[in-house]
C-alpha positions as CSV (number, residue, x, y, z in Angstrom):
1,M,114.5,326.5,151.2
2,A,113.4,322.9,151.6
3,I,115.9,320.0,151.7
4,K,117.1,319.5,148.1
5,T,117.0,315.7,148.0
6,F,114.0,313.4,147.8
7,S,113.5,309.7,148.6
8,L,112.0,308.3,145.4
9,G,109.8,305.3,146.3
10,G,111.3,305.4,149.7
11,D,114.6,303.8,148.7
12,L,116.3,306.0,146.1
13,T,117.8,309.3,147.3
14,I,118.0,311.8,144.4
15,N,118.8,315.4,144.1
16,R,115.7,317.4,143.4
17,L,117.4,319.4,140.6
18,G,117.9,316.8,137.9
19,F,118.2,316.8,134.1
20,G,115.6,316.4,131.4
21,A,117.2,314.7,128.3
22,M,114.7,315.5,125.6
23,R,116.6,318.5,124.1
24,L,119.8,316.4,123.5
25,A,118.3,315.0,120.3
26,A,116.9,318.3,119.0
27,G,115.9,321.7,120.2
28,S,112.2,320.8,119.5
29,F,110.3,317.8,118.1
30,D,110.6,319.2,114.6
31,G,114.0,320.8,114.9
32,P,117.2,319.5,113.2
33,P,119.2,316.7,115.0
34,R,121.9,317.9,117.3
35,D,125.5,316.8,117.4
36,P,125.5,313.5,119.4
37,D,129.0,314.2,120.7
38,N,127.7,317.4,122.3
39,G,124.9,315.5,123.9
40,I,127.4,313.0,125.4
41,A,129.5,315.9,126.8
42,V,126.4,317.5,128.3
43,L,125.4,314.3,130.0
44,R,128.8,313.7,131.5
45,R,129.1,317.3,132.7
46,A,125.6,317.0,134.3
47,V,126.7,314.0,136.4
48,E,130.0,315.7,137.3
49,L,127.9,318.7,138.6
50,G,125.9,316.4,140.9
51,V,122.9,315.3,138.8
52,N,121.8,311.8,139.8
53,H,118.3,311.9,138.2
54,I,118.0,311.8,134.4
55,D,114.6,311.9,132.7
56,T,114.4,310.3,129.3
57,A,112.1,308.4,126.8
58,S,112.6,306.2,123.8
59,F,110.7,308.8,121.7
60,Y,113.3,311.4,122.5
61,R,115.0,311.1,119.1
62,R,115.5,313.0,115.9
63,G,116.9,311.3,112.8
64,A,119.8,309.1,113.9
65,V,120.2,310.8,117.2
66,R,118.5,308.7,120.0
67,V,118.8,310.0,123.5
68,N,118.7,306.6,125.3
69,E,121.7,305.5,123.2
70,L,123.5,308.8,124.1
71,I,122.9,308.1,127.8
72,R,124.3,304.6,127.5
73,R,127.4,305.8,125.6
74,A,128.0,308.7,127.9
75,L,127.4,307.1,131.3
76,S,127.6,303.3,131.2
77,P,128.7,301.6,133.3
78,Y,126.3,303.7,135.5
79,R,127.1,305.0,138.9
80,D,125.3,303.2,141.7
81,D,123.4,306.4,142.8
82,L,122.3,307.4,139.3
83,V,118.5,307.1,138.7
84,I,117.2,307.0,135.1
85,A,113.5,307.6,134.6
86,T,111.8,306.8,131.3
87,K,108.3,307.0,129.9
88,V,106.3,304.6,127.8
89,G,103.0,305.0,126.0
90,P,103.4,307.5,123.2
91,L,104.2,306.1,119.7
92,P,106.0,308.4,117.3
93,T,104.5,309.0,113.9
94,P,106.7,309.2,110.7
95,D,107.4,312.9,111.5
96,G,109.0,311.9,114.8
97,V,106.3,313.5,117.0
98,P,104.7,311.1,119.6
99,R,101.0,311.5,118.6
100,G,99.8,307.9,119.0
101,Q,99.4,305.7,122.1
102,A,100.5,302.2,122.7
103,T,97.9,299.5,123.5
104,P,98.4,297.4,126.6
105,D,99.8,294.6,124.4
106,Q,102.5,296.9,123.1
107,L,103.8,298.2,126.5
108,R,106.0,295.2,127.4
109,G,107.9,295.6,124.1
110,L,108.5,299.3,124.8
111,V,109.8,298.5,128.3
112,E,112.1,295.8,126.9
113,A,113.3,298.2,124.2
114,D,114.2,300.8,126.9
115,L,116.2,298.1,128.8
116,R,118.2,297.3,125.7
117,S,118.8,300.9,124.5
118,L,119.9,302.0,128.0
119,G,121.9,298.8,128.7
120,L,120.1,298.1,131.9
121,D,118.7,294.9,133.6
122,R,116.0,296.9,135.4
123,L,114.6,300.4,134.9
124,D,114.6,302.6,138.0
125,L,111.4,304.5,137.2
126,V,108.9,304.0,134.4
127,Y,106.1,306.5,133.8
128,L,103.0,305.6,131.9
129,R,102.6,308.7,129.7
130,V,99.0,309.1,128.9
131,G,97.2,311.0,126.1
132,G,99.7,311.5,123.3
133,M,100.1,315.3,122.8
134,T,96.7,316.1,124.4
135,G,96.1,317.2,127.9
136,P,95.2,314.9,130.8
137,G,91.9,313.1,131.5
138,G,89.2,311.5,129.5
139,E,90.2,307.8,129.6
140,S,90.8,305.0,131.9
141,I,94.4,303.9,132.4
142,V,93.7,300.7,134.3
143,E,94.6,298.2,131.6
144,R,97.8,299.9,130.7
145,F,99.0,300.6,134.2
146,A,98.3,297.0,135.2
147,V,100.7,295.8,132.5
148,L,103.5,298.0,134.0
149,A,102.6,296.7,137.4
150,E,103.1,293.1,136.2
151,L,106.5,294.1,134.8
152,R,107.4,295.6,138.1
153,A,106.4,292.4,139.9
154,A,108.6,290.5,137.4
155,G,111.6,292.6,138.3
156,L,112.0,294.6,135.1
157,I,110.9,297.9,136.8
158,R,111.8,299.2,140.2
159,H,109.3,302.0,140.6
160,L,106.2,303.2,138.6
161,G,105.0,306.6,137.8
162,V,102.2,308.3,135.8
163,S,102.4,311.3,133.4
164,N,99.9,313.7,132.0
165,V,97.1,312.4,134.3
166,D,94.2,314.0,136.1
167,A,93.2,313.2,139.7
168,L,90.9,310.2,138.6
169,Q,93.7,308.6,136.6
170,F,96.1,309.1,139.5
171,A,93.7,307.4,141.8
172,E,93.2,304.5,139.3
173,A,96.9,303.9,139.2
174,R,97.3,303.9,143.0
175,E,94.6,301.2,143.3
176,I,96.7,298.9,141.1
177,A,100.3,299.5,142.4
178,P,102.4,302.0,144.3
179,V,103.0,305.2,142.4
180,A,106.4,306.8,143.1
181,A,106.2,309.8,140.9
182,V,103.9,312.0,138.8
183,Q,105.0,314.0,135.8
184,N,102.5,316.6,134.6
185,R,102.8,320.0,133.1
186,Y,103.1,322.4,136.0
187,T,100.4,325.1,135.5
188,S,97.5,325.2,137.9
189,D,97.7,321.6,139.0
190,M,98.3,322.5,142.7
191,G,95.7,319.9,144.0
192,L,97.6,317.0,142.5
193,L,100.9,318.4,143.7
194,A,99.4,318.7,147.2
195,A,98.2,315.1,147.0
196,C,101.7,313.9,146.0
197,E,103.3,315.8,148.9
198,E,100.9,314.3,151.4
199,A,101.6,310.8,150.1
200,G,105.4,311.2,149.8
201,I,105.2,310.9,146.0
202,A,107.5,312.9,143.7
203,Y,106.0,315.5,141.4
204,A,108.3,316.2,138.4
205,P,106.8,318.8,136.1
206,Y,107.8,318.7,132.5
207,F,108.8,321.9,130.7
208,P,109.7,323.3,134.2
209,L,110.9,326.6,132.7
210,G,107.6,327.0,130.9
211,G,105.4,326.6,133.9
212,G,105.1,327.7,137.5
213,I,105.9,331.3,136.9
214,S,104.5,332.5,133.6
215,P,106.7,334.3,131.0
216,L,104.4,337.2,131.7
217,D,106.1,337.5,135.1
218,A,109.5,338.2,133.6
219,A,109.6,341.5,135.4
220,R,109.2,339.8,138.8
221,L,112.0,337.3,137.9
222,G,114.2,340.1,136.8
223,K,113.7,342.1,139.9
224,V,114.7,339.2,142.2
225,A,117.6,338.1,139.9
226,A,119.0,341.6,140.0
227,R,118.8,341.8,143.8
228,L,120.6,338.4,144.1
229,G,123.1,339.0,141.3
230,T,121.9,335.9,139.5
231,T,119.9,335.0,136.4
232,A,116.1,334.9,135.9
233,T,116.4,331.2,135.0
234,Q,118.2,330.4,138.2
235,V,115.6,332.3,140.2
236,H,112.8,330.4,138.4
237,L,114.3,327.0,139.1
238,A,114.9,327.9,142.8
239,S,111.3,329.1,143.1
240,L,110.1,325.7,141.8
241,L,112.2,323.9,144.4
242,A,110.8,326.2,147.1
243,T,107.2,325.3,146.1
244,S,107.1,321.8,147.7
245,P,109.5,319.3,149.1
246,S,108.0,316.8,146.7
247,L,108.8,318.8,143.6
248,L,111.6,317.7,141.3
249,A,112.9,320.1,138.7
250,I,114.2,318.5,135.5
251,P,115.3,321.3,133.2
252,G,116.6,320.2,129.8
253,T,119.2,321.7,127.5
254,G,121.6,320.8,124.8
255,S,124.0,323.5,125.8
256,L,126.9,323.1,128.3
257,D,126.6,326.8,129.2
258,H,122.9,326.5,129.9
259,L,123.5,323.4,131.9
260,E,125.9,325.2,134.1
261,E,123.5,328.0,134.6
262,N,120.6,325.7,135.4
263,L,122.4,323.6,137.9
264,A,123.8,326.7,139.7
265,A,120.2,327.2,140.9
266,N,120.8,324.3,143.4
267,D,123.0,326.7,145.4
268,L,120.5,329.6,145.3
269,S,118.4,330.3,148.4
270,L,115.4,332.5,148.2
271,S,114.2,334.6,151.1
272,D,110.6,335.2,152.1
273,E,110.9,338.6,150.5
274,D,112.1,337.0,147.2
275,L,109.2,334.5,147.2
276,S,106.7,337.2,148.0
277,D,107.9,339.3,145.1
278,L,107.7,336.4,142.7
279,R,104.2,335.4,143.7
280,G,102.9,339.0,143.7
């Protein structure tokens, strides 16, 4: 297994197995709101178990439950080593689903809103999330990323990232300012992952338990899990961490039991035989 920490932007050491906060508000974008007290308990337990990288966004909300506010209530004042990553760009429609996209003129307001809701003077990592609910590609991100670069220069943001981008958009961003992380859906995007690894850039796939190894490979996961006396979920997460030293896993859950299961993958080592079985 590779070393399980990563130097984000060259100056923030984070554990590669982190926590995605989206499911604290609801199990899905159209699901009922979850108990905010449960979300606070999950966040506090995650940090107790060694998580120091939390991925969030202002559009992670359902009804009156807003994830950024849960994070502030649960964890502020924040530990010095805790890194909070957020995303700006998508604009929720009245049904709560982020279908629209912010214009360049709207991005500063979104960053300032994140600073207020999280109770921070500077955001550790801000991704420009491109494309609403569609896949990557098809538009220039130059104007919007330039706005975030200006906010970084002004001291409101420490590091910048891009999300849901293709190789051209990734290159556009890097021409404007340093890119510390990419957050894409992890399917067949191995070329971009390789480019990130070569450049020392983090690659944090969203929906990590829905990518990498397809649900159709449940038999392979089950075989390795049975051999190791662990769960298929833990094997799946460990296999992601074994893919590249630049890959960060950010599984999300609103359940304390699932949280414990997910984070136990940090102690799981996969042999060459295990990895061979998983990859077929």
